PyMOL CGO cylinders between C-alpha atoms (Angstrom):
from pymol import cmd
from pymol.cgo import CYLINDER

trace = [
    CYLINDER, 58.02, 86.81, -8.21, 55.15, 86.47, -10.48, 0.3, 1, 1, 1, 1, 1, 1,
    CYLINDER, 55.15, 86.47, -10.48, 56.78, 83.18, -11.86, 0.3, 1, 1, 1, 1, 1, 1,
    CYLINDER, 56.78, 83.18, -11.86, 56.83, 82.10, -8.28, 0.3, 1, 1, 1, 1, 1, 1,
    CYLINDER, 56.83, 82.10, -8.28, 53.42, 82.46, -7.70, 0.3, 1, 1, 1, 1, 1, 1,
    CYLINDER, 53.42, 82.46, -7.70, 52.35, 80.40, -10.77, 0.3, 1, 1, 1, 1, 1, 1,
    CYLINDER, 52.35, 80.40, -10.77, 53.69, 77.66, -9.32, 0.3, 1, 1, 1, 1, 1, 1,
    CYLINDER, 53.69, 77.66, -9.32, 53.04, 78.30, -5.54, 0.3, 1, 1, 1, 1, 1, 1,
    CYLINDER, 53.04, 78.30, -5.54, 50.20, 80.68, -5.94, 0.3, 1, 1, 1, 1, 1, 1,
    CYLINDER, 50.20, 80.68, -5.94, 47.15, 78.49, -5.21, 0.3, 1, 1, 1, 1, 1, 1,
    CYLINDER, 47.15, 78.49, -5.21, 46.03, 77.56, -1.41, 0.3, 1, 1, 1, 1, 1, 1,
    CYLINDER, 46.03, 77.56, -1.41, 46.53, 73.59, -2.22, 0.3, 1, 1, 1, 1, 1, 1,
    CYLINDER, 46.53, 73.59, -2.22, 49.99, 73.74, -3.39, 0.3, 1, 1, 1, 1, 1, 1,
    CYLINDER, 49.99, 73.74, -3.39, 51.58, 75.07, -0.32, 0.3, 1, 1, 1, 1, 1, 1,
    CYLINDER, 51.58, 75.07, -0.32, 49.53, 72.55, 1.70, 0.3, 1, 1, 1, 1, 1, 1,
    CYLINDER, 49.53, 72.55, 1.70, 50.64, 69.58, -0.67, 0.3, 1, 1, 1, 1, 1, 1,
    CYLINDER, 50.64, 69.58, -0.67, 54.36, 70.80, -0.14, 0.3, 1, 1, 1, 1, 1, 1,
    CYLINDER, 54.36, 70.80, -0.14, 54.00, 71.20, 3.55, 0.3, 1, 1, 1, 1, 1, 1,
    CYLINDER, 54.00, 71.20, 3.55, 52.57, 67.43, 3.79, 0.3, 1, 1, 1, 1, 1, 1,
    CYLINDER, 52.57, 67.43, 3.79, 55.67, 66.35, 1.76, 0.3, 1, 1, 1, 1, 1, 1,
    CYLINDER, 55.67, 66.35, 1.76, 57.68, 67.84, 4.72, 0.3, 1, 1, 1, 1, 1, 1,
    CYLINDER, 57.68, 67.84, 4.72, 55.71, 65.81, 7.15, 0.3, 1, 1, 1, 1, 1, 1,
    CYLINDER, 55.71, 65.81, 7.15, 56.96, 62.83, 5.33, 0.3, 1, 1, 1, 1, 1, 1,
    CYLINDER, 56.96, 62.83, 5.33, 53.87, 62.18, 2.78, 0.3, 1, 1, 1, 1, 1, 1,
    CYLINDER, 53.87, 62.18, 2.78, 54.67, 61.11, -0.85, 0.3, 1, 1, 1, 1, 1, 1,
    CYLINDER, 54.67, 61.11, -0.85, 52.01, 59.23, -2.09, 0.3, 1, 1, 1, 1, 1, 1,
    CYLINDER, 52.01, 59.23, -2.09, 48.81, 60.38, -3.66, 0.3, 1, 1, 1, 1, 1, 1,
    CYLINDER, 48.81, 60.38, -3.66, 46.29, 59.12, -1.04, 0.3, 1, 1, 1, 1, 1, 1,
    CYLINDER, 46.29, 59.12, -1.04, 48.71, 60.25, 1.93, 0.3, 1, 1, 1, 1, 1, 1,
    CYLINDER, 48.71, 60.25, 1.93, 48.31, 63.92, 0.32, 0.3, 1, 1, 1, 1, 1, 1,
    CYLINDER, 48.31, 63.92, 0.32, 44.54, 63.24, -0.12, 0.3, 1, 1, 1, 1, 1, 1,
    CYLINDER, 44.54, 63.24, -0.12, 43.70, 61.76, 3.41, 0.3, 1, 1, 1, 1, 1, 1,
    CYLINDER, 43.70, 61.76, 3.41, 45.87, 64.44, 5.07, 0.3, 1, 1, 1, 1, 1, 1,
    CYLINDER, 45.87, 64.44, 5.07, 44.68, 67.27, 3.16, 0.3, 1, 1, 1, 1, 1, 1,
    CYLINDER, 44.68, 67.27, 3.16, 40.95, 66.24, 2.26, 0.3, 1, 1, 1, 1, 1, 1,
    CYLINDER, 40.95, 66.24, 2.26, 42.21, 67.89, -1.10, 0.3, 1, 1, 1, 1, 1, 1,
    CYLINDER, 42.21, 67.89, -1.10, 39.55, 67.00, -4.09, 0.3, 1, 1, 1, 1, 1, 1,
    CYLINDER, 39.55, 67.00, -4.09, 41.29, 64.00, -6.27, 0.3, 1, 1, 1, 1, 1, 1,
    CYLINDER, 41.29, 64.00, -6.27, 41.18, 66.26, -9.64, 0.3, 1, 1, 1, 1, 1, 1,
    CYLINDER, 41.18, 66.26, -9.64, 42.78, 69.27, -8.04, 0.3, 1, 1, 1, 1, 1, 1,
    CYLINDER, 42.78, 69.27, -8.04, 45.58, 66.96, -6.19, 0.3, 1, 1, 1, 1, 1, 1,
    CYLINDER, 45.58, 66.96, -6.19, 46.41, 65.43, -9.42, 0.3, 1, 1, 1, 1, 1, 1,
    CYLINDER, 46.41, 65.43, -9.42, 46.63, 68.68, -11.02, 0.3, 1, 1, 1, 1, 1, 1,
    CYLINDER, 46.63, 68.68, -11.02, 48.71, 70.39, -8.16, 0.3, 1, 1, 1, 1, 1, 1,
    CYLINDER, 48.71, 70.39, -8.16, 50.92, 67.22, -8.20, 0.3, 1, 1, 1, 1, 1, 1,
    CYLINDER, 50.92, 67.22, -8.20, 51.67, 67.74, -11.79, 0.3, 1, 1, 1, 1, 1, 1,
    CYLINDER, 51.67, 67.74, -11.79, 52.39, 71.33, -11.65, 0.3, 1, 1, 1, 1, 1, 1,
    CYLINDER, 52.39, 71.33, -11.65, 54.49, 70.52, -9.04, 0.3, 1, 1, 1, 1, 1, 1,
    CYLINDER, 54.49, 70.52, -9.04, 56.74, 67.81, -10.80, 0.3, 1, 1, 1, 1, 1, 1,
    CYLINDER, 56.74, 67.81, -10.80, 56.47, 70.08, -13.89, 0.3, 1, 1, 1, 1, 1, 1,
    CYLINDER, 56.47, 70.08, -13.89, 58.22, 72.97, -11.88, 0.3, 1, 1, 1, 1, 1, 1,
    CYLINDER, 58.22, 72.97, -11.88, 60.89, 70.84, -10.62, 0.3, 1, 1, 1, 1, 1, 1,
    CYLINDER, 60.89, 70.84, -10.62, 59.59, 70.96, -7.04, 0.3, 1, 1, 1, 1, 1, 1,
    CYLINDER, 59.59, 70.96, -7.04, 58.68, 67.41, -6.84, 0.3, 1, 1, 1, 1, 1, 1,
    CYLINDER, 58.68, 67.41, -6.84, 59.96, 64.11, -8.58, 0.3, 1, 1, 1, 1, 1, 1,
    CYLINDER, 59.96, 64.11, -8.58, 57.78, 61.49, -9.45, 0.3, 1, 1, 1, 1, 1, 1,
    CYLINDER, 57.78, 61.49, -9.45, 59.11, 57.91, -8.81, 0.3, 1, 1, 1, 1, 1, 1,
    CYLINDER, 59.11, 57.91, -8.81, 56.97, 54.61, -9.52, 0.3, 1, 1, 1, 1, 1, 1,
    CYLINDER, 56.97, 54.61, -9.52, 56.22, 51.78, -6.84, 0.3, 1, 1, 1, 1, 1, 1,
    CYLINDER, 56.22, 51.78, -6.84, 54.28, 48.85, -7.04, 0.3, 1, 1, 1, 1, 1, 1,
    CYLINDER, 54.28, 48.85, -7.04, 53.02, 47.15, -4.13, 0.3, 1, 1, 1, 1, 1, 1,
    CYLINDER, 53.02, 47.15, -4.13, 52.30, 43.28, -4.37, 0.3, 1, 1, 1, 1, 1, 1,
    CYLINDER, 52.30, 43.28, -4.37, 49.16, 42.76, -5.77, 0.3, 1, 1, 1, 1, 1, 1,
    CYLINDER, 49.16, 42.76, -5.77, 48.43, 46.36, -6.74, 0.3, 1, 1, 1, 1, 1, 1,
    CYLINDER, 48.43, 46.36, -6.74, 48.92, 48.26, -10.20, 0.3, 1, 1, 1, 1, 1, 1,
    CYLINDER, 48.92, 48.26, -10.20, 52.21, 50.36, -10.78, 0.3, 1, 1, 1, 1, 1, 1,
    CYLINDER, 52.21, 50.36, -10.78, 51.57, 53.83, -8.58, 0.3, 1, 1, 1, 1, 1, 1,
    CYLINDER, 51.57, 53.83, -8.58, 53.66, 57.02, -8.45, 0.3, 1, 1, 1, 1, 1, 1,
    CYLINDER, 53.66, 57.02, -8.45, 55.17, 58.70, -5.24, 0.3, 1, 1, 1, 1, 1, 1,
    CYLINDER, 55.17, 58.70, -5.24, 56.26, 62.42, -5.12, 0.3, 1, 1, 1, 1, 1, 1,
    CYLINDER, 56.26, 62.42, -5.12, 59.35, 62.94, -3.47, 0.3, 1, 1, 1, 1, 1, 1,
    CYLINDER, 59.35, 62.94, -3.47, 60.78, 66.92, -2.68, 0.3, 1, 1, 1, 1, 1, 1,
    CYLINDER, 60.78, 66.92, -2.68, 63.81, 67.82, -5.27, 0.3, 1, 1, 1, 1, 1, 1,
    CYLINDER, 63.81, 67.82, -5.27, 66.45, 70.13, -3.94, 0.3, 1, 1, 1, 1, 1, 1,
    CYLINDER, 66.45, 70.13, -3.94, 64.56, 72.98, -5.12, 0.3, 1, 1, 1, 1, 1, 1,
    CYLINDER, 64.56, 72.98, -5.12, 61.49, 71.70, -3.31, 0.3, 1, 1, 1, 1, 1, 1,
    CYLINDER, 61.49, 71.70, -3.31, 63.37, 71.14, -0.08, 0.3, 1, 1, 1, 1, 1, 1,
    CYLINDER, 63.37, 71.14, -0.08, 64.60, 75.03, -0.21, 0.3, 1, 1, 1, 1, 1, 1,
    CYLINDER, 64.60, 75.03, -0.21, 60.77, 75.58, -0.02, 0.3, 1, 1, 1, 1, 1, 1,
    CYLINDER, 60.77, 75.58, -0.02, 61.34, 74.97, 3.89, 0.3, 1, 1, 1, 1, 1, 1,
    CYLINDER, 61.34, 74.97, 3.89, 62.26, 78.41, 4.38, 0.3, 1, 1, 1, 1, 1, 1,
    CYLINDER, 62.26, 78.41, 4.38, 59.21, 79.75, 2.52, 0.3, 1, 1, 1, 1, 1, 1,
    CYLINDER, 59.21, 79.75, 2.52, 56.85, 77.87, 4.57, 0.3, 1, 1, 1, 1, 1, 1,
    CYLINDER, 56.85, 77.87, 4.57, 58.81, 78.88, 7.63, 0.3, 1, 1, 1, 1, 1, 1,
    CYLINDER, 58.81, 78.88, 7.63, 58.47, 82.52, 6.60, 0.3, 1, 1, 1, 1, 1, 1,
    CYLINDER, 58.47, 82.52, 6.60, 55.08, 82.10, 6.19, 0.3, 1, 1, 1, 1, 1, 1,
    CYLINDER, 55.08, 82.10, 6.19, 54.18, 80.37, 9.41, 0.3, 1, 1, 1, 1, 1, 1,
    CYLINDER, 54.18, 80.37, 9.41, 56.04, 83.04, 11.05, 0.3, 1, 1, 1, 1, 1, 1,
    CYLINDER, 56.04, 83.04, 11.05, 54.12, 85.59, 9.57, 0.3, 1, 1, 1, 1, 1, 1,
    CYLINDER, 54.12, 85.59, 9.57, 51.18, 83.87, 10.50, 0.3, 1, 1, 1, 1, 1, 1,
    CYLINDER, 51.18, 83.87, 10.50, 51.69, 82.97, 14.09, 0.3, 1, 1, 1, 1, 1, 1,
    CYLINDER, 51.69, 82.97, 14.09, 52.44, 87.12, 14.41, 0.3, 1, 1, 1, 1, 1, 1,
    CYLINDER, 52.44, 87.12, 14.41, 49.68, 88.35, 12.62, 0.3, 1, 1, 1, 1, 1, 1,
    CYLINDER, 49.68, 88.35, 12.62, 46.55, 85.47, 12.20, 0.3, 1, 1, 1, 1, 1, 1,
    CYLINDER, 46.55, 85.47, 12.20, 47.32, 83.42, 15.52, 0.3, 1, 1, 1, 1, 1, 1,
    CYLINDER, 47.32, 83.42, 15.52, 45.29, 80.74, 16.85, 0.3, 1, 1, 1, 1, 1, 1,
    CYLINDER, 45.29, 80.74, 16.85, 44.09, 80.83, 20.23, 0.3, 1, 1, 1, 1, 1, 1,
    CYLINDER, 44.09, 80.83, 20.23, 46.10, 77.60, 20.49, 0.3, 1, 1, 1, 1, 1, 1,
    CYLINDER, 46.10, 77.60, 20.49, 49.30, 78.68, 19.50, 0.3, 1, 1, 1, 1, 1, 1,
    CYLINDER, 49.30, 78.68, 19.50, 51.37, 78.10, 16.28, 0.3, 1, 1, 1, 1, 1, 1,
    CYLINDER, 51.37, 78.10, 16.28, 50.34, 74.88, 14.24, 0.3, 1, 1, 1, 1, 1, 1,
    CYLINDER, 50.34, 74.88, 14.24, 53.95, 74.24, 13.67, 0.3, 1, 1, 1, 1, 1, 1,
    CYLINDER, 53.95, 74.24, 13.67, 57.20, 75.15, 14.99, 0.3, 1, 1, 1, 1, 1, 1,
    CYLINDER, 57.20, 75.15, 14.99, 60.62, 74.92, 13.40, 0.3, 1, 1, 1, 1, 1, 1,
    CYLINDER, 60.62, 74.92, 13.40, 63.31, 73.52, 15.79, 0.3, 1, 1, 1, 1, 1, 1,
    CYLINDER, 63.31, 73.52, 15.79, 67.26, 72.52, 15.06, 0.3, 1, 1, 1, 1, 1, 1,
    CYLINDER, 67.26, 72.52, 15.06, 68.46, 69.27, 15.99, 0.3, 1, 1, 1, 1, 1, 1,
    CYLINDER, 68.46, 69.27, 15.99, 68.64, 70.28, 19.60, 0.3, 1, 1, 1, 1, 1, 1,
    CYLINDER, 68.64, 70.28, 19.60, 64.63, 71.01, 19.40, 0.3, 1, 1, 1, 1, 1, 1,
    CYLINDER, 64.63, 71.01, 19.40, 65.60, 74.57, 19.77, 0.3, 1, 1, 1, 1, 1, 1,
    CYLINDER, 65.60, 74.57, 19.77, 63.09, 76.74, 18.06, 0.3, 1, 1, 1, 1, 1, 1,
    CYLINDER, 63.09, 76.74, 18.06, 64.66, 78.78, 14.81, 0.3, 1, 1, 1, 1, 1, 1,
    CYLINDER, 64.66, 78.78, 14.81, 63.61, 81.44, 12.91, 0.3, 1, 1, 1, 1, 1, 1,
    CYLINDER, 63.61, 81.44, 12.91, 63.43, 83.19, 9.24, 0.3, 1, 1, 1, 1, 1, 1,
    CYLINDER, 63.43, 83.19, 9.24, 65.71, 86.24, 9.36, 0.3, 1, 1, 1, 1, 1, 1,
    CYLINDER, 65.71, 86.24, 9.36, 67.27, 88.81, 6.99, 0.3, 1, 1, 1, 1, 1, 1,
    CYLINDER, 67.27, 88.81, 6.99, 71.01, 88.54, 7.34, 0.3, 1, 1, 1, 1, 1, 1,
    CYLINDER, 71.01, 88.54, 7.34, 73.46, 90.89, 5.76, 0.3, 1, 1, 1, 1, 1, 1,
    CYLINDER, 73.46, 90.89, 5.76, 76.66, 89.97, 3.78, 0.3, 1, 1, 1, 1, 1, 1,
    CYLINDER, 76.66, 89.97, 3.78, 78.68, 90.91, 6.91, 0.3, 1, 1, 1, 1, 1, 1,
    CYLINDER, 78.68, 90.91, 6.91, 76.36, 88.50, 9.06, 0.3, 1, 1, 1, 1, 1, 1,
    CYLINDER, 76.36, 88.50, 9.06, 74.47, 91.04, 10.75, 0.3, 1, 1, 1, 1, 1, 1,
    CYLINDER, 74.47, 91.04, 10.75, 70.63, 90.39, 11.64, 0.3, 1, 1, 1, 1, 1, 1,
    CYLINDER, 70.63, 90.39, 11.64, 68.69, 93.25, 10.06, 0.3, 1, 1, 1, 1, 1, 1,
    CYLINDER, 68.69, 93.25, 10.06, 64.91, 94.23, 10.92, 0.3, 1, 1, 1, 1, 1, 1,
    CYLINDER, 64.91, 94.23, 10.92, 62.45, 94.00, 8.07, 0.3, 1, 1, 1, 1, 1, 1,
    CYLINDER, 62.45, 94.00, 8.07, 62.42, 98.05, 7.99, 0.3, 1, 1, 1, 1, 1, 1,
    CYLINDER, 62.42, 98.05, 7.99, 66.07, 97.94, 7.30, 0.3, 1, 1, 1, 1, 1, 1,
    CYLINDER, 66.07, 97.94, 7.30, 65.77, 95.82, 3.92, 0.3, 1, 1, 1, 1, 1, 1,
    CYLINDER, 65.77, 95.82, 3.92, 64.84, 97.48, 0.76, 0.3, 1, 1, 1, 1, 1, 1,
    CYLINDER, 64.84, 97.48, 0.76, 63.51, 95.63, -2.44, 0.3, 1, 1, 1, 1, 1, 1,
    CYLINDER, 63.51, 95.63, -2.44, 65.33, 97.11, -5.38, 0.3, 1, 1, 1, 1, 1, 1,
    CYLINDER, 65.33, 97.11, -5.38, 64.69, 95.91, -9.18, 0.3, 1, 1, 1, 1, 1, 1,
    CYLINDER, 64.69, 95.91, -9.18, 67.23, 93.13, -9.98, 0.3, 1, 1, 1, 1, 1, 1,
    CYLINDER, 67.23, 93.13, -9.98, 69.05, 92.04, -13.39, 0.3, 1, 1, 1, 1, 1, 1,
    CYLINDER, 69.05, 92.04, -13.39, 66.16, 90.19, -14.24, 0.3, 1, 1, 1, 1, 1, 1,
    CYLINDER, 66.16, 90.19, -14.24, 63.25, 92.56, -13.37, 0.3, 1, 1, 1, 1, 1, 1,
    CYLINDER, 63.25, 92.56, -13.37, 60.82, 93.10, -16.34, 0.3, 1, 1, 1, 1, 1, 1,
    CYLINDER, 60.82, 93.10, -16.34, 59.24, 95.93, -14.80, 0.3, 1, 1, 1, 1, 1, 1,
    CYLINDER, 59.24, 95.93, -14.80, 60.40, 99.28, -13.51, 0.3, 1, 1, 1, 1, 1, 1,
    CYLINDER, 60.40, 99.28, -13.51, 59.82, 100.39, -10.29, 0.3, 1, 1, 1, 1, 1, 1,
]
cmd.load_cgo(trace, "trace")
């Protein structure tokens, strides 16, 4: 968890990833959508590239210098589940009077949710799921 939060634990980072899921890939698109200071955005994009969340690609528009665009890697794409879980929690516990700011839907536009599912395929309630140390645990519980 600590290693994950070293990458994702800053507010702008999660918003930048969300912006990438919304189709943004260029520095100016992230900056304009989010209003993030340019020095912060530059640092966060570097962190996301170094962590393997984004891949940097070069592009050049006619008459302009070469620039970088940022694209979700496979690891970055898997963060959609994390963002969906955060959104569900926010909708349940920090709801806006206007309703959810984002919905997650399948190909038929039916809403989907993030759930705990056992190895046998049963859906579990949060209260029925325990956290236990895994083989990579560095602290004892």
